PQR file of N, CA, C, O and H, with PARSE charges and radii, in Angstrom:
ATOM      1  N   MET A   1    -147.643 120.496 -36.421 -0.4000 1.5000
ATOM      2  CA  MET A   1    -147.930 120.001 -37.926 -0.0000 2.0000
ATOM      3  C   MET A   1    -147.235 120.596 -38.529  0.5500 1.7000
ATOM      4  O   MET A   1    -146.815 121.753 -38.581 -0.5500 1.4000
ATOM      5  N   ASN A   2    -147.121 119.676 -39.028 -0.4000 1.5000
ATOM      6  CA  ASN A   2    -146.554 119.763 -40.604 -0.0000 2.0000
ATOM      7  C   ASN A   2    -147.493 119.947 -41.650  0.5500 1.7000
ATOM      8  O   ASN A   2    -148.669 119.642 -41.457 -0.5500 1.4000
ATOM      9  H   ASN A   2    -147.462 118.737 -38.985  0.4000 1.0000
ATOM     10  N   ASP A   3    -147.084 120.447 -42.823 -0.4000 1.5000
ATOM     11  CA  ASP A   3    -147.720 120.383 -43.552 -0.0000 2.0000
ATOM     12  C   ASP A   3    -147.426 120.122 -45.369  0.5500 1.7000
ATOM     13  O   ASP A   3    -148.000 120.630 -46.331 -0.5500 1.4000
ATOM     14  H   ASP A   3    -146.128 120.695 -42.980  0.4000 1.0000
ATOM     15  N   GLN A   4    -146.422 119.233 -45.312 -0.4000 1.5000
ATOM     16  CA  GLN A   4    -145.283 118.778 -46.097 -0.0000 2.0000
ATOM     17  C   GLN A   4    -146.291 117.604 -46.720  0.5500 1.7000
ATOM     18  O   GLN A   4    -146.718 116.839 -45.856 -0.5500 1.4000
ATOM     19  H   GLN A   4    -145.955 118.820 -44.530  0.4000 1.0000
ATOM     20  N   THR A   5    -146.701 117.363 -47.966 -0.4000 1.5000
ATOM     21  CA  THR A   5    -147.054 115.807 -48.143 -0.0000 2.0000
ATOM     22  C   THR A   5    -146.515 114.932 -48.275  0.5500 1.7000
ATOM     23  O   THR A   5    -145.645 115.229 -47.456 -0.5500 1.4000
ATOM     24  H   THR A   5    -146.353 117.985 -48.668  0.4000 1.0000
ATOM     25  N   ILE A   6    -146.129 113.718 -48.724 -0.4000 1.5000
ATOM     26  CA  ILE A   6    -144.854 113.294 -48.473 -0.0000 2.0000
ATOM     27  C   ILE A   6    -145.452 112.153 -49.371  0.5500 1.7000
ATOM     28  O   ILE A   6    -146.200 111.289 -48.912 -0.5500 1.4000
ATOM     29  H   ILE A   6    -146.836 113.477 -49.389  0.4000 1.0000
ATOM     30  N   VAL A   7    -144.971 112.231 -51.001 -0.4000 1.5000
ATOM     31  CA  VAL A   7    -145.565 111.271 -52.122 -0.0000 2.0000
ATOM     32  C   VAL A   7    -144.961 110.066 -52.055  0.5500 1.7000
ATOM     33  O   VAL A   7    -143.734 110.123 -52.135 -0.5500 1.4000
ATOM     34  H   VAL A   7    -144.364 112.933 -51.374  0.4000 1.0000
ATOM     35  N   ILE A   8    -145.474 108.912 -51.924 -0.4000 1.5000
ATOM     36  CA  ILE A   8    -144.826 107.381 -52.185 -0.0000 2.0000
ATOM     37  C   ILE A   8    -145.174 106.678 -53.118  0.5500 1.7000
ATOM     38  O   ILE A   8    -146.140 106.990 -53.814 -0.5500 1.4000
ATOM     39  H   ILE A   8    -146.471 108.866 -51.859  0.4000 1.0000
ATOM     40  N   THR A   9    -144.498 105.647 -53.313 -0.4000 1.5000
ATOM     41  CA  THR A   9    -145.192 104.734 -54.267 -0.0000 2.0000
ATOM     42  C   THR A   9    -145.012 103.304 -53.387  0.5500 1.7000
ATOM     43  O   THR A   9    -144.279 102.993 -52.448 -0.5500 1.4000
ATOM     44  H   THR A   9    -143.713 105.393 -52.748  0.4000 1.0000
ATOM     45  N   PRO A  10    -146.503 102.274 -54.498 -0.5600 1.5000
ATOM     46  CA  PRO A  10    -146.260 100.932 -53.958  0.2800 2.0000
ATOM     47  C   PRO A  10    -144.624 100.337 -53.301  0.5500 1.7000
ATOM     48  O   PRO A  10    -144.599  99.149 -52.982 -0.5500 1.4000
ATOM     49  N   HIS A  11    -143.856 100.823 -53.193 -0.4000 1.5000
ATOM     50  CA  HIS A  11    -142.630 100.298 -53.598 -0.0000 2.0000
ATOM     51  C   HIS A  11    -141.978 100.821 -52.648  0.5500 1.7000
ATOM     52  O   HIS A  11    -140.778 100.658 -52.426 -0.5500 1.4000
ATOM     53  H   HIS A  11    -143.876 101.788 -53.452  0.4000 1.0000
ATOM     54  N   ASP A  12    -142.589 101.349 -52.157 -0.4000 1.5000
ATOM     55  CA  ASP A  12    -142.342 102.015 -50.276 -0.0000 2.0000
ATOM     56  C   ASP A  12    -143.043 101.133 -49.421  0.5500 1.7000
ATOM     57  O   ASP A  12    -142.609 100.988 -48.279 -0.5500 1.4000
ATOM     58  H   ASP A  12    -143.563 101.482 -52.338  0.4000 1.0000
ATOM     59  N   LEU A  13    -143.934 100.593 -49.739 -0.4000 1.5000
ATOM     60  CA  LEU A  13    -144.699  99.871 -48.542 -0.0000 2.0000
ATOM     61  C   LEU A  13    -143.926  98.546 -47.859  0.5500 1.7000
ATOM     62  O   LEU A  13    -142.838  98.030 -48.116 -0.5500 1.4000
ATOM     63  H   LEU A  13    -144.287 100.711 -50.667  0.4000 1.0000
ATOM     64  N   PRO A  14    -144.857  98.258 -46.981 -0.5600 1.5000
ATOM     65  CA  PRO A  14    -145.526  98.836 -45.833  0.2800 2.0000
ATOM     66  C   PRO A  14    -145.051  99.879 -45.879  0.5500 1.7000
ATOM     67  O   PRO A  14    -144.150 100.080 -46.693 -0.5500 1.4000
ATOM     68  N   LEU A  15    -145.552 101.029 -44.911 -0.4000 1.5000
ATOM     69  CA  LEU A  15    -145.008 102.224 -44.777 -0.0000 2.0000
ATOM     70  C   LEU A  15    -145.094 102.803 -43.331  0.5500 1.7000
ATOM     71  O   LEU A  15    -146.018 103.157 -42.598 -0.5500 1.4000
ATOM     72  H   LEU A  15    -146.284 100.866 -44.250  0.4000 1.0000
ATOM     73  N   HIS A  16    -144.201 102.768 -43.268 -0.4000 1.5000
ATOM     74  CA  HIS A  16    -143.521 103.351 -41.640 -0.0000 2.0000
ATOM     75  C   HIS A  16    -143.212 104.724 -41.392  0.5500 1.7000
ATOM     76  O   HIS A  16    -142.815 105.144 -42.479 -0.5500 1.4000
ATOM     77  H   HIS A  16    -143.451 102.481 -43.863  0.4000 1.0000
ATOM     78  N   CYS A  17    -143.175 105.666 -40.550 -0.4000 1.5000
ATOM     79  CA  CYS A  17    -142.672 106.877 -40.500 -0.0000 2.0000
ATOM     80  C   CYS A  17    -142.165 107.031 -38.752  0.5500 1.7000
ATOM     81  O   CYS A  17    -142.518 106.657 -37.633 -0.5500 1.4000
ATOM     82  H   CYS A  17    -143.497 105.325 -39.667  0.4000 1.0000
ATOM     83  N   SER A  18    -141.294 107.701 -39.308 -0.4000 1.5000
ATOM     84  CA  SER A  18    -140.439 107.540 -37.070 -0.0000 2.0000
ATOM     85  C   SER A  18    -140.060 109.442 -37.383  0.5500 1.7000
ATOM     86  O   SER A  18    -139.180 109.804 -36.602 -0.5500 1.4000
ATOM     87  H   SER A  18    -141.007 108.004 -40.217  0.4000 1.0000
ATOM     88  N   GLY A  19    -140.468 110.410 -38.167 -0.4000 1.5000
ATOM     89  CA  GLY A  19    -140.004 111.591 -38.581 -0.0000 2.0000
ATOM     90  C   GLY A  19    -139.416 111.633 -39.561  0.5500 1.7000
ATOM     91  O   GLY A  19    -138.253 111.267 -39.391 -0.5500 1.4000
ATOM     92  H   GLY A  19    -141.183 110.116 -38.801  0.4000 1.0000
ATOM     93  N   PRO A  20    -139.731 112.012 -40.922 -0.5600 1.5000
ATOM     94  CA  PRO A  20    -139.060 112.543 -42.085  0.2800 2.0000
ATOM     95  C   PRO A  20    -138.284 113.349 -41.816  0.5500 1.7000
ATOM     96  O   PRO A  20    -137.091 113.118 -42.011 -0.5500 1.4000
ATOM     97  N   GLN A  21    -138.846 114.940 -41.110 -0.4000 1.5000
ATOM     98  CA  GLN A  21    -137.216 114.763 -41.035 -0.0000 2.0000
ATOM     99  C   GLN A  21    -136.059 114.814 -39.781  0.5500 1.7000
ATOM    100  O   GLN A  21    -135.223 115.697 -39.587 -0.5500 1.4000
ATOM    101  H   GLN A  21    -139.816 115.128 -40.951  0.4000 1.0000
ATOM    102  N   ASN A  22    -136.177 114.189 -39.387 -0.4000 1.5000
ATOM    103  CA  ASN A  22    -134.964 113.160 -37.625 -0.0000 2.0000
ATOM    104  C   ASN A  22    -134.174 112.526 -38.560  0.5500 1.7000
ATOM    105  O   ASN A  22    -134.309 111.967 -39.649 -0.5500 1.4000
ATOM    106  H   ASN A  22    -136.855 113.472 -39.545  0.4000 1.0000
ATOM    107  N   GLU A  23    -133.429 112.760 -37.886 -0.4000 1.5000
ATOM    108  CA  GLU A  23    -132.458 111.502 -37.478 -0.0000 2.0000
ATOM    109  C   GLU A  23    -132.843 110.463 -36.610  0.5500 1.7000
ATOM    110  O   GLU A  23    -133.407 110.506 -35.517 -0.5500 1.4000
ATOM    111  H   GLU A  23    -133.319 113.214 -37.001  0.4000 1.0000
ATOM    112  N   THR A  24    -132.356 109.331 -37.428 -0.4000 1.5000
ATOM    113  CA  THR A  24    -132.752 108.387 -36.107 -0.0000 2.0000
ATOM    114  C   THR A  24    -132.900 108.566 -34.580  0.5500 1.7000
ATOM    115  O   THR A  24    -133.863 108.300 -33.862 -0.5500 1.4000
ATOM    116  H   THR A  24    -131.898 109.296 -38.316  0.4000 1.0000
ATOM    117  N   TRP A  25    -131.495 109.172 -34.223 -0.4000 1.5000
ATOM    118  CA  TRP A  25    -131.713 109.000 -32.715 -0.0000 2.0000
ATOM    119  C   TRP A  25    -132.396 110.444 -32.401  0.5500 1.7000
ATOM    120  O   TRP A  25    -132.197 110.860 -31.259 -0.5500 1.4000
ATOM    121  H   TRP A  25    -130.713 109.388 -34.807  0.4000 1.0000
ATOM    122  N   ASN A  26    -133.233 111.320 -33.329 -0.4000 1.5000
ATOM    123  CA  ASN A  26    -134.225 112.193 -32.148 -0.0000 2.0000
ATOM    124  C   ASN A  26    -135.691 112.352 -33.056  0.5500 1.7000
ATOM    125  O   ASN A  26    -136.478 113.295 -33.138 -0.5500 1.4000
ATOM    126  H   ASN A  26    -133.395 110.982 -34.256  0.4000 1.0000
ATOM    127  N   GLY A  27    -135.680 110.347 -33.998 -0.4000 1.5000
ATOM    128  CA  GLY A  27    -137.272 110.907 -34.490 -0.0000 2.0000
ATOM    129  C   GLY A  27    -138.358 110.232 -33.129  0.5500 1.7000
ATOM    130  O   GLY A  27    -138.000 110.171 -31.953 -0.5500 1.4000
ATOM    131  H   GLY A  27    -135.040 109.581 -33.931  0.4000 1.0000
ATOM    132  N   HIS A  28    -139.406 109.880 -33.539 -0.4000 1.5000
ATOM    133  CA  HIS A  28    -140.315 109.615 -32.745 -0.0000 2.0000
ATOM    134  C   HIS A  28    -140.449 108.232 -32.923  0.5500 1.7000
ATOM    135  O   HIS A  28    -140.324 107.837 -34.083 -0.5500 1.4000
ATOM    136  H   HIS A  28    -139.697 109.929 -34.494  0.4000 1.0000
ATOM    137  N   PRO A  29    -140.707 107.279 -31.922 -0.5600 1.5000
ATOM    138  CA  PRO A  29    -141.711 105.764 -31.953  0.2800 2.0000
ATOM    139  C   PRO A  29    -141.580 105.535 -33.692  0.5500 1.7000
ATOM    140  O   PRO A  29    -142.011 106.556 -34.229 -0.5500 1.4000
ATOM    141  N   ARG A  30    -141.068 104.395 -34.847 -0.4000 1.5000
ATOM    142  CA  ARG A  30    -141.255 104.130 -35.887 -0.0000 2.0000
ATOM    143  C   ARG A  30    -142.904 104.008 -35.887  0.5500 1.7000
ATOM    144  O   ARG A  30    -143.352 104.353 -34.794 -0.5500 1.4000
ATOM    145  H   ARG A  30    -140.719 103.565 -34.411  0.4000 1.0000
ATOM    146  N   VAL A  31    -143.270 103.863 -36.227 -0.4000 1.5000
ATOM    147  CA  VAL A  31    -145.521 103.827 -36.533 -0.0000 2.0000
ATOM    148  C   VAL A  31    -145.769 103.708 -38.162  0.5500 1.7000
ATOM    149  O   VAL A  31    -145.823 104.459 -39.136 -0.5500 1.4000
ATOM    150  H   VAL A  31    -142.906 103.583 -37.115  0.4000 1.0000
ATOM    151  N   PHE A  32    -145.896 102.179 -37.834 -0.4000 1.5000
ATOM    152  CA  PHE A  32    -147.097 101.146 -39.672 -0.0000 2.0000
ATOM    153  C   PHE A  32    -148.044 102.636 -39.515  0.5500 1.7000
ATOM    154  O   PHE A  32    -148.473 103.213 -38.515 -0.5500 1.4000
ATOM    155  H   PHE A  32    -145.852 101.568 -37.043  0.4000 1.0000
ATOM    156  N   LEU A  33    -148.143 102.948 -40.994 -0.4000 1.5000
ATOM    157  CA  LEU A  33    -149.234 103.532 -41.520 -0.0000 2.0000
ATOM    158  C   LEU A  33    -149.954 102.621 -42.147  0.5500 1.7000
ATOM    159  O   LEU A  33    -149.285 101.705 -42.628 -0.5500 1.4000
ATOM    160  H   LEU A  33    -147.795 102.480 -41.806  0.4000 1.0000
ATOM    161  N   PRO A  34    -151.255 102.561 -42.322 -0.5600 1.5000
ATOM    162  CA  PRO A  34    -151.929 101.432 -43.198  0.2800 2.0000
ATOM    163  C   PRO A  34    -152.451 102.452 -44.567  0.5500 1.7000
ATOM    164  O   PRO A  34    -153.536 103.023 -44.672 -0.5500 1.4000
ATOM    165  N   ILE A  35    -151.576 102.458 -45.309 -0.4000 1.5000
ATOM    166  CA  ILE A  35    -152.615 103.412 -46.719 -0.0000 2.0000
ATOM    167  C   ILE A  35    -152.122 102.739 -47.462  0.5500 1.7000
ATOM    168  O   ILE A  35    -151.037 102.954 -48.002 -0.5500 1.4000
ATOM    169  H   ILE A  35    -150.694 101.994 -45.224  0.4000 1.0000
ATOM    170  N   GLU A  36    -153.046 101.514 -47.674 -0.4000 1.5000
ATOM    171  CA  GLU A  36    -153.618 100.428 -48.511 -0.0000 2.0000
ATOM    172  C   GLU A  36    -154.834 100.839 -48.412  0.5500 1.7000
ATOM    173  O   GLU A  36    -155.471 100.496 -49.408 -0.5500 1.4000
ATOM    174  H   GLU A  36    -153.928 101.340 -47.236  0.4000 1.0000
ATOM    175  N   SER A  37    -155.542 101.505 -47.553 -0.4000 1.5000
ATOM    176  CA  SER A  37    -157.038 101.416 -47.558 -0.0000 2.0000
ATOM    177  C   SER A  37    -157.837 102.610 -48.290  0.5500 1.7000
ATOM    178  O   SER A  37    -158.954 102.733 -48.795 -0.5500 1.4000
ATOM    179  H   SER A  37    -155.025 101.783 -46.743  0.4000 1.0000
ATOM    180  N   ASN A  38    -156.432 103.623 -48.048 -0.4000 1.5000
ATOM    181  CA  ASN A  38    -156.577 105.050 -48.613 -0.0000 2.0000
ATOM    182  C   ASN A  38    -155.138 105.383 -48.710  0.5500 1.7000
ATOM    183  O   ASN A  38    -154.092 105.113 -48.120 -0.5500 1.4000
ATOM    184  H   ASN A  38    -155.526 103.522 -47.638  0.4000 1.0000
ATOM    185  N   SER A  39    -155.815 106.551 -50.377 -0.4000 1.5000
ATOM    186  CA  SER A  39    -154.510 107.021 -50.496 -0.0000 2.0000
ATOM    187  C   SER A  39    -153.503 107.873 -49.933  0.5500 1.7000
ATOM    188  O   SER A  39    -152.414 108.335 -50.274 -0.5500 1.4000
ATOM    189  H   SER A  39    -156.665 106.770 -50.856  0.4000 1.0000
ATOM    190  N   SER A  40    -154.271 107.910 -48.942 -0.4000 1.5000
ATOM    191  CA  SER A  40    -153.453 109.116 -48.315 -0.0000 2.0000
ATOM    192  C   SER A  40    -153.563 108.414 -46.320  0.5500 1.7000
ATOM    193  O   SER A  40    -154.072 107.383 -45.880 -0.5500 1.4000
ATOM    194  H   SER A  40    -155.156 107.535 -48.665  0.4000 1.0000
ATOM    195  N   ILE A  41    -152.745 109.694 -45.531 -0.4000 1.5000
ATOM    196  CA  ILE A  41    -152.918 109.195 -44.291 -0.0000 2.0000
ATOM    197  C   ILE A  41    -151.581 110.334 -43.320  0.5500 1.7000
ATOM    198  O   ILE A  41    -150.574 111.029 -43.455 -0.5500 1.4000
ATOM    199  H   ILE A  41    -152.332 110.531 -45.888  0.4000 1.0000
ATOM    200  N   GLU A  42    -152.410 109.892 -42.517 -0.4000 1.5000
ATOM    201  CA  GLU A  42    -150.995 111.240 -41.512 -0.0000 2.0000
ATOM    202  C   GLU A  42    -151.101 111.123 -40.051  0.5500 1.7000
ATOM    203  O   GLU A  42    -151.993 111.074 -39.205 -0.5500 1.4000
ATOM    204  H   GLU A  42    -153.228 109.328 -42.407  0.4000 1.0000
ATOM    205  N   CYS A  43    -149.614 111.093 -40.118 -0.4000 1.5000
ATOM    206  CA  CYS A  43    -148.871 109.847 -38.913 -0.0000 2.0000
ATOM    207  C   CYS A  43    -149.498 110.955 -37.498  0.5500 1.7000
ATOM    208  O   CYS A  43    -149.701 112.168 -37.449 -0.5500 1.4000
ATOM    209  H   CYS A  43    -148.890 111.133 -40.806  0.4000 1.0000
ATOM    210  N   PRO A  44    -149.604 110.202 -36.808 -0.5600 1.5000
ATOM    211  CA  PRO A  44    -150.757 110.572 -35.588  0.2800 2.0000
ATOM    212  C   PRO A  44    -149.629 111.138 -34.549  0.5500 1.7000
ATOM    213  O   PRO A  44    -150.039 111.823 -33.612 -0.5500 1.4000
ATOM    214  N   TYR A  45    -147.929 110.833 -34.693 -0.4000 1.5000
ATOM    215  CA  TYR A  45    -147.108 111.625 -34.094 -0.0000 2.0000
ATOM    216  C   TYR A  45    -147.037 112.601 -34.528  0.5500 1.7000
ATOM    217  O   TYR A  45    -147.459 113.528 -33.836 -0.5500 1.4000
ATOM    218  H   TYR A  45    -147.596 110.276 -35.455  0.4000 1.0000
ATOM    219  N   CYS A  46    -146.630 112.828 -35.513 -0.4000 1.5000
ATOM    220  CA  CYS A  46    -145.853 114.203 -36.143 -0.0000 2.0000
ATOM    221  C   CYS A  46    -146.403 114.902 -37.369  0.5500 1.7000
ATOM    222  O   CYS A  46    -146.032 115.869 -38.034 -0.5500 1.4000
ATOM    223  H   CYS A  46    -146.287 112.075 -36.076  0.4000 1.0000
ATOM    224  N   GLY A  47    -147.271 114.185 -37.415 -0.4000 1.5000
ATOM    225  CA  GLY A  47    -148.378 114.937 -38.476 -0.0000 2.0000
ATOM    226  C   GLY A  47    -148.013 115.187 -39.745  0.5500 1.7000
ATOM    227  O   GLY A  47    -148.318 116.224 -40.334 -0.5500 1.4000
ATOM    228  H   GLY A  47    -147.572 113.400 -36.874  0.4000 1.0000
ATOM    229  N   ALA A  48    -147.267 114.150 -40.291 -0.4000 1.5000
ATOM    230  CA  ALA A  48    -146.355 114.366 -41.568 -0.0000 2.0000
ATOM    231  C   ALA A  48    -147.315 113.810 -42.382  0.5500 1.7000
ATOM    232  O   ALA A  48    -147.434 112.639 -42.024 -0.5500 1.4000
ATOM    233  H   ALA A  48    -147.019 113.308 -39.813  0.4000 1.0000
ATOM    234  N   VAL A  49    -148.286 114.124 -43.567 -0.4000 1.5000
ATOM    235  CA  VAL A  49    -149.107 113.391 -44.376 -0.0000 2.0000
ATOM    236  C   VAL A  49    -148.225 112.797 -45.824  0.5500 1.7000
ATOM    237  O   VAL A  49    -147.442 113.393 -46.563 -0.5500 1.4000
ATOM    238  H   VAL A  49    -148.189 115.076 -43.858  0.4000 1.0000
ATOM    239  N   TYR A  50    -148.686 111.496 -45.849 -0.4000 1.5000
ATOM    240  CA  TYR A  50    -148.374 110.305 -46.978 -0.0000 2.0000
ATOM    241  C   TYR A  50    -149.291 110.486 -48.002  0.5500 1.7000
ATOM    242  O   TYR A  50    -150.463 110.686 -47.686 -0.5500 1.4000
ATOM    243  H   TYR A  50    -149.323 111.011 -45.249  0.4000 1.0000
ATOM    244  N   HIS A  51    -149.016 110.458 -49.010 -0.4000 1.5000
ATOM    245  CA  HIS A  51    -150.206 110.233 -50.274 -0.0000 2.0000
ATOM    246  C   HIS A  51    -149.124 109.221 -50.654  0.5500 1.7000
ATOM    247  O   HIS A  51    -147.897 109.269 -50.564 -0.5500 1.4000
ATOM    248  H   HIS A  51    -148.063 110.295 -49.267  0.4000 1.0000
ATOM    249  N   LEU A  52    -150.379 107.837 -51.329 -0.4000 1.5000
ATOM    250  CA  LEU A  52    -150.314 107.012 -52.583 -0.0000 2.0000
ATOM    251  C   LEU A  52    -149.972 106.852 -53.444  0.5500 1.7000
ATOM    252  O   LEU A  52    -150.892 106.119 -53.807 -0.5500 1.4000
ATOM    253  H   LEU A  52    -151.376 107.798 -51.403  0.4000 1.0000
ATOM    254  N   GLU A  53    -149.096 106.904 -54.585 -0.4000 1.5000
ATOM    255  CA  GLU A  53    -149.343 107.472 -55.638 -0.0000 2.0000
ATOM    256  C   GLU A  53    -148.989 105.938 -56.471  0.5500 1.7000
ATOM    257  O   GLU A  53    -147.984 105.271 -56.220 -0.5500 1.4000
ATOM    258  H   GLU A  53    -148.349 107.500 -54.290  0.4000 1.0000
ATOM    259  N   GLY A  54    -150.030 105.558 -57.490 -0.4000 1.5000
ATOM    260  CA  GLY A  54    -150.186 104.048 -57.750 -0.0000 2.0000
ATOM    261  C   GLY A  54    -150.821 102.743 -56.574  0.5500 1.7000
ATOM    262  O   GLY A  54    -150.901 102.596 -55.354 -0.5500 1.4000
ATOM    263  H   GLY A  54    -150.846 106.099 -57.693  0.4000 1.0000
ATOM    264  N   GLU A  55    -151.135 102.071 -57.669 -0.4000 1.5000
ATOM    265  CA  GLU A  55    -152.247 100.869 -56.780 -0.0000 2.0000
ATOM    266  C   GLU A  55    -151.034  99.835 -55.847  0.5500 1.7000
ATOM    267  O   GLU A  55    -149.897  99.653 -56.283 -0.5500 1.4000
ATOM    268  H   GLU A  55    -151.070 102.190 -58.660  0.4000 1.0000
ATOM    269  N   ALA A  56    -151.488  99.285 -54.638 -0.4000 1.5000
ATOM    270  CA  ALA A  56    -150.975  98.137 -53.786 -0.0000 2.0000
ATOM    271  C   ALA A  56    -151.411  97.194 -54.293  0.5500 1.7000
ATOM    272  O   ALA A  56    -152.469  96.734 -53.863 -0.5500 1.4000
ATOM    273  H   ALA A  56    -152.411  99.433 -54.284  0.4000 1.0000
ATOM    274  N   LYS A  57    -150.849  96.686 -55.205 -0.4000 1.5000
ATOM    275  CA  LYS A  57    -151.226  95.282 -55.269 -0.0000 2.0000
ATOM    276  C   LYS A  57    -150.331  94.461 -54.593  0.5500 1.7000
ATOM    277  O   LYS A  57    -149.115  94.491 -54.403 -0.5500 1.4000
ATOM    278  H   LYS A  57    -149.990  97.061 -55.554  0.4000 1.0000
ATOM    279  N   GLY A  58    -151.423  93.573 -54.217 -0.4000 1.5000
ATOM    280  CA  GLY A  58    -151.448  92.142 -53.887 -0.0000 2.0000
ATOM    281  C   GLY A  58    -149.725  92.539 -52.938  0.5500 1.7000
ATOM    282  O   GLY A  58    -148.594  92.117 -53.181 -0.5500 1.4000
ATOM    283  H   GLY A  58    -152.411  93.549 -54.372  0.4000 1.0000
ATOM    284  N   HIS A  59    -150.281  93.617 -51.712 -0.4000 1.5000
ATOM    285  CA  HIS A  59    -149.167  94.016 -50.735 -0.0000 2.0000
ATOM    286  C   HIS A  59    -149.515  93.327 -49.810  0.5500 1.7000
ATOM    287  O   HIS A  59    -150.629  92.811 -49.898 -0.5500 1.4000
ATOM    288  H   HIS A  59    -151.199  93.959 -51.514  0.4000 1.0000
ATOM    289  N   HIS A  60    -148.567  93.038 -48.420 -0.4000 1.5000
ATOM    290  CA  HIS A  60    -148.756  92.436 -47.915 -0.0000 2.0000
ATOM    291  C   HIS A  60    -148.347  93.231 -46.591  0.5500 1.7000
ATOM    292  O   HIS A  60    -148.463  92.696 -45.488 -0.5500 1.4000
ATOM    293  H   HIS A  60    -147.662  93.457 -48.350  0.4000 1.0000
TER
END
């Protein structure tokens, strides 16, 4: 489990994780994380915690 929090901005949306400290070849499957409904979310694969700074306005 990863205890590091990764801060993102609305510019980084839609948020996806494939392992924040992995290269493309050794990461887990890319998973999109619905952070817009909550300001923080944890990746179910690697445990990376993401925190959204700012408001996701009109983003699909």
